[in-house]
C-alpha angles and dihedrals in degrees: 000000000000125000121191122188118185117199114191121190117190129187145158135223088283092076099022097099138034136325095021094042085077088072089064095041093063096047116117116258092199141029135196113273112255094213138004132182105088120097089248126029122184129185127175121196127187125200110185128184091227089061094047089260091289110166111246122186102226100176140006129178140167120197140164097251138027120248119238090241135022110189102306095340116104117205121195117172111199129211091245091064097259122127113216116207128195142163122235107185115236121196090236087069090066136241145343102059114239129207114251117257106195096176104035096140141007117212125200119205111286095029132115132205140191123210121187135202131169133190151181118233127194125196140150090280094054140263126327133181130212141195116198119194121192112200112191129186124186132187149088089286129016122205117224090236095048093118098043104035094072143353117284117270090231136018134193128181134193091175112147134202102266103187 
């Protein structure tokens, strides 16, 4: 089984710096899984400044097999039972561009990981910033609290200096 939980935090200049940046600093970077049991479970949460950083479940799916890519997250199960994780930057994640890292982490069954990207986005309404956290669990069974019960076994970050 593979569980992927994407947490996206979006903000503007209003909460970019102190003291309001503290609001973002205390936001959760993981939640309990709502359901487990399928071979692949995906949940996507958004916490946006305009909504007071309330966590909103934007998408949830359970399917029989994992995709090769979920947003910027690359998933490659190997025949030896290891799950290889990577990040392949997508323009929707914001600027600056990041080099692809196809083999950032290797998970053994029973392990969890956290991969992090951030970005700067410009549009006609102004500039926004984002932090995207990919929580990944891998194993024969996955507990609903796997992301919140303890720190991830492995972590990888492609976060860049945005200012």
